[in-house]
N, C-alpha and C positions, 0 to 999 in steps of 0.2 A: 088687301094685299097688293093689288095693282097700284094703288096710290103710293105706297112706299117705293115700288119699283120706279115710278115716275120721278119721285123726289131724289132717289139715289142716282138715276141717270142724269137728272138735271144738275145735281151737285157735282157729279163727275165732269160734266160738260163745263160748268162754271170753274172748277178747279183747273181744268186743262186750259181754258181761256185765260185765266189769271196767270198761269205759268207762261203761256205763249206771249201775253202782253209784257210781262216782266222780261222775258228773253229779248223781245224787240227793243225795249228800253236799254238793256245792257249792250245789245249790238250797236245801237246808236251811240252810246257812250264810248264804246270801243272805236267806232268809226271816227268820232270827234277827236279822240286821242291820237289816232293815226294821222289825221289831217293836220293837227297842231304840230306833231313831231316832224312831218314832212316840211311844213312851213318853216319851222326852226332850223331844220337841216339845210334847206335851201339858202337861208340867210347866212348861216355859219359857213357854208361852202362857197359863198360869194367871194370873188377875188378882191373885192373892195372892202371887205369886212375883216377887221383884225380884233381878236379877242384879247381883252385885258384880263388880269388875274381875277378881278371881281366878276367880269362877264363869264369867265370860265366856271367860277364857283356857282353863279346863278344858273348856268346851263346844266351843270351836273345835278344841282338840287331839283331843277325842273324835271329832268328826265328820271331821276330817282322817284319823284312823286308820280310820274306817269307809270313807271314800272309797278309801284305799289298799287295804283288804281287798277292796272291790268291784272294783278294778282287777285284783288278783291273780285273783279268781274269774273275771272276764271273760276274762283270758288263758287260764286253764285250760279254761274252757268252749269257747273258740274252738278250742283244740287238740283237745278231745274231739269237737266238731262234732255234738253231740246236743242238740237243742232250743236252739241258740244264737241269741239274738235281740239283735243289736247295738243296735238302737234302744231296746229295753226297758232294757238295761243303761246306756246313755247317759242315758236319762230318769231312772233311779235315781240316777246320779251327779249330774245337774243338781239334782234335788230335795235330795239330801244337801248339796250345796254351798250351795243357797239357805238351808237350815236352819242350816248352819254360819255363814254370813255374817249370820244373824239377820234375813233378809228376810221371813220369814213371820210 
């Protein structure tokens, strides 16, 4: 009977470790999206940079893609339920949509 308890606790530990590692990967992906968005925002807000119609379309598509990835990350983080903060992810989505709509 004790051997089953060991395997059950070991399986629980492995499951928690896998969830924790997946959460770290998702956090890193989210961080990379934020860095890319900030870099794009700095370039667009530069006084020497003028957007053409094609550049504006590319910009909107890029930030729409970022928002979609943040939605996927949000769903996965909610399933993992480790350090999931709905308000923070909604704030990131709102900021990305403001940048996408060229409001900043």
